[in-house]
C-alpha positions in Angstrom: 0.0 -0.1 0.0 3.0 2.3 0.7 5.5 1.2 -2.0 3.1 0.6 -5.0 2.0 4.2 -5.4 5.8 5.4 -5.2 6.6 2.9 -8.0 3.8 4.2 -10.1 4.8 7.7 -9.8 8.5 6.8 -10.5 7.4 5.1 -13.5 5.4 8.1 -14.8 8.4 10.4 -14.4 11.0 8.0 -16.1 8.5 7.7 -19.0 8.1 11.4 -19.2 12.0 12.1 -18.8 12.6 9.7 -21.8 10.2 11.6 -24.1 7.2 9.1 -24.0 4.4 11.3 -25.0 1.6 8.7 -24.1 2.8 8.7 -20.6 3.1 12.5 -20.3 -0.5 13.0 -21.8 -2.2 10.2 -20.2 -5.7 11.7 -19.2 -6.0 9.3 -16.2 -3.0 10.8 -14.6 -0.8 8.5 -12.5 -3.8 6.7 -11.6 -3.0 5.7 -8.0 -5.1 3.0 -6.2 -7.9 4.5 -4.0 -6.4 3.2 -1.0 -3.2 5.3 -1.5 -2.2 7.7 1.3 -3.6 11.1 0.7 0.1 12.6 0.8 0.7 10.4 -2.5 -2.4 11.3 -4.1 -1.6 15.1 -3.7 2.0 14.5 -5.0 0.6 12.6 -8.1 -2.0 15.5 -8.6 1.1 17.9 -8.6 3.0 15.8 -11.0 0.0 15.5 -13.3 -0.2 19.3 -13.4 3.5 19.7 -14.0 3.5 17.2 -16.8 0.3 18.9 -18.6 2.2 22.4 -18.4 5.2 20.8 -19.8 3.2 19.2 -22.6 1.5 22.6 -23.5 5.0 24.2 -23.7 6.3 21.4 -25.8 3.3 21.7 -28.1 3.9 25.5 -28.4 7.6 24.9 -29.2 6.7 22.4 -32.0 4.3 24.8 -33.4 6.7 27.6 -33.5 9.4 25.2 -35.1 6.9 24.0 -37.7 6.2 27.6 -38.4 9.9 28.6 -38.7 10.5 25.7 -41.1 7.4 26.5 -43.1 8.8 30.1 -43.6 12.4 28.9 -44.4 11.0 26.7 -47.1 9.1 29.5 -48.6 12.2 31.5 -49.6 15.2 29.0 -49.3 15.9 25.8 -51.2 15.1 22.7 -49.2 18.5 21.6 -48.5 19.5 25.3 -47.4 16.4 25.5 -45.2 17.2 22.4 -43.2 20.9 23.5 -42.8 19.6 27.0 -41.4 17.1 25.0 -39.2 19.9 23.0 -37.5 22.1 25.9 -37.2 24.9 25.0 -40.1 26.7 27.6 -41.9 25.1 28.1 -45.4 27.7 29.3 -47.8 28.7 27.2 -50.7 31.6 28.1 -53.1 32.2 26.7 -56.4 35.3 27.6 -58.6 33.3 26.8 -61.8 29.5 26.8 -61.7 26.8 28.2 -64.0 24.5 31.0 -63.3 21.2 31.5 -65.0 19.3 34.8 -64.8 15.6 34.8 -66.2 13.9 38.1 -66.6 10.0 38.1 -66.8 8.5 40.5 -69.2 4.9 41.5 -69.1 4.3 42.0 -65.3 4.6 45.7 -65.8 1.4 45.9 -67.7 -0.4 44.3 -64.7 0.7 46.9 -62.2 -1.9 49.5 -63.7 -4.5 46.9 -63.2 -3.9 45.6 -59.5 -0.9 45.0 -57.4 -2.7 41.8 -56.3 -2.8 40.5 -60.0 0.9 41.1 -60.3 1.7 39.5 -57.2 -0.4 36.4 -57.8 0.9 35.9 -61.4 4.5 36.2 -60.1 3.9 33.7 -57.4 2.3 31.1 -59.7 5.2 31.7 -62.2 7.9 31.3 -59.5 6.4 28.1 -58.2 6.3 26.7 -61.9 9.9 27.7 -62.2 10.9 26.0 -58.9 9.3 22.7 -60.2 11.2 23.0 -63.4 14.5 24.1 -62.0 14.4 20.9 -59.7 13.7 18.8 -63.0 17.0 20.1 -64.5 19.1 19.6 -61.5 19.5 23.3 -60.7 18.7 25.4 -57.5 17.0 28.6 -57.1 19.4 31.2 -55.7 17.1 34.2 -55.6 13.9 36.0 -56.8 14.2 39.8 -57.1 11.4 41.5 -58.6 10.9 40.0 -62.0 14.2 38.3 -62.0 14.7 34.6 -61.3 18.2 33.5 -60.5 19.4 29.8 -60.6 22.5 28.1 -60.3 24.1 24.7 -61.3 27.1 23.0 -60.0 27.5 24.9 -56.6 26.2 22.8 -53.7 25.9 19.8 -56.0 28.7 19.3 -58.5 27.8 18.7 -62.0 30.0 17.8 -65.1 27.3 19.0 -67.5 26.3 22.2 -65.6 26.4 24.5 -68.5 24.1 22.4 -71.0 21.9 21.8 -67.9 21.7 25.5 -67.2 20.9 26.4 -70.8 18.4 23.7 -71.1 16.6 25.0 -68.2 16.6 28.5 -69.6 15.1 27.4 -72.9 12.5 25.4 -71.0 11.7 28.3 -68.8 10.9 30.5 -71.8 8.3 28.0 -72.9 7.0 27.5 -69.4 6.6 31.2 -68.8 4.6 31.7 -72.1 2.3 28.8 -71.0 1.6 30.1 -67.6 0.9 33.5 -69.0 -1.6 31.8 -71.5 -3.3 30.0 -68.8 -3.6 33.1 -66.7 -4.7 35.3 -69.5 -1.5 37.5 -69.2 1.0 38.1 -72.0 4.1 37.0 -70.5 7.7 36.3 -72.1 11.1 36.0 -70.8 14.7 36.6 -71.6 17.6 34.9 -70.1 21.4 35.1 -69.6 23.8 32.3 -68.8 27.4 32.6 -67.5 30.0 30.3 -66.1 32.5 31.1 -63.6 33.2 31.3 -59.7 30.2 31.5 -57.7 29.2 31.8 -54.1 25.7 31.0 -52.9 24.3 31.1 -49.5 22.7 32.9 -46.7 23.7 36.5 -46.2 22.9 37.3 -42.5 22.3 41.1 -42.6 19.2 42.6 -41.3 17.6 39.0 -41.8 18.1 35.8 -43.6 18.8 36.5 -47.3 19.6 33.7 -49.7 21.6 35.1 -52.5 24.4 34.4 -55.0 27.8 36.4 -55.6 30.4 36.5 -58.2 31.3 37.9 -61.5 29.3 35.2 -63.3 26.1 36.5 -61.5 26.7 40.0 -62.7 27.6 38.9 -66.2 24.5 36.6 -66.6 22.5 39.6 -65.5 24.0 41.7 -68.3 23.5 38.9 -70.9 19.8 38.6 -69.9 19.4 42.2 -70.9 21.0 41.5 -74.3 18.9 38.4 -75.1 16.0 38.6 -77.5 12.6 37.5 -76.2 12.2 33.8 -75.5 15.9 33.2 -76.1 18.9 32.7 -74.1 22.2 34.8 -74.4 25.2 33.1 -73.1 28.8 33.8 -73.1 31.4 32.4 -75.4 32.8 30.1 -72.7 29.3 28.8 -72.1 28.7 28.4 -75.8 31.8 26.3 -76.3 30.6 23.8 -73.7 27.2 23.2 -75.3 26.8 20.1 -77.5 25.7 20.3 -81.2 22.0 19.8 -80.7 21.6 23.4 -79.4 20.6 26.0 -82.1 22.3 29.3 -82.4 21.2 32.6 -84.0 23.1 33.8 -87.0 23.0 37.5 -85.9 24.1 37.7 -82.1 24.4 41.1 -80.4 28.0 42.1 -79.5 29.6 40.1 -76.7 26.9 37.3 -76.6 26.0 33.9 -78.1 22.3 33.6 -78.7 20.7 30.2 -78.1 17.2 29.7 -79.7 16.5 26.0 -79.1 17.6 22.5 -79.4 17.3 20.0 -82.3 15.5 17.5 -80.1 13.0 19.9 -79.1 12.3 21.2 -82.7 11.9 17.7 -84.0 9.3 16.9 -81.2 
């Protein structure tokens, strides 16, 4: 009569200490026999109250953790979001990687209609590009206004990062047009691709900013401005690494090579 209640209380505390949620949230409490001394019953009630408060705090912590993970996943690549969540350093360097800059054209016409329309169209387009970028083995580095930046060969090495990147840029042009058609908006894109040293990661300034650095990023941005609509402007270095199934323009602007498609895609 004296020892059994102590054993039951001790077992409940051990279970809670080892993370046994079923023990910690048992609605029946410790469940001492009715013949137990009142002192033990009072002790068990205090333990029930303590475990209930601990459970509430744990639920609140789990909810905050899930919300933080959801927010991180909203603006960081999956692998980077997980590294930030566990507190790892998120800066990756590559001596030779490829940067793709895709600029959307047509969003400006929506601004006069509604800021909400512009935001919704951009959100749908970015989600579609995120799926496409994963299919090609690239990763999104950042979205700034109407500019989508992706990289290949930084956090995950790839021997064919230049063809992958240009292939993505060509597919992105078709995708943007399709999304615009589905949404009833005239959307098009221009893209620039450059190869070189790239750093990608979280810049811990006033907040978490996932960004890409390097001369290749600046050059890809410049090439995107030179690119014709629904085409891809690449540097000479990138053009030299493309296989023969890529199609090139006969009249490129100064300092750029214009890729207009692929033989396989045209045949299809």
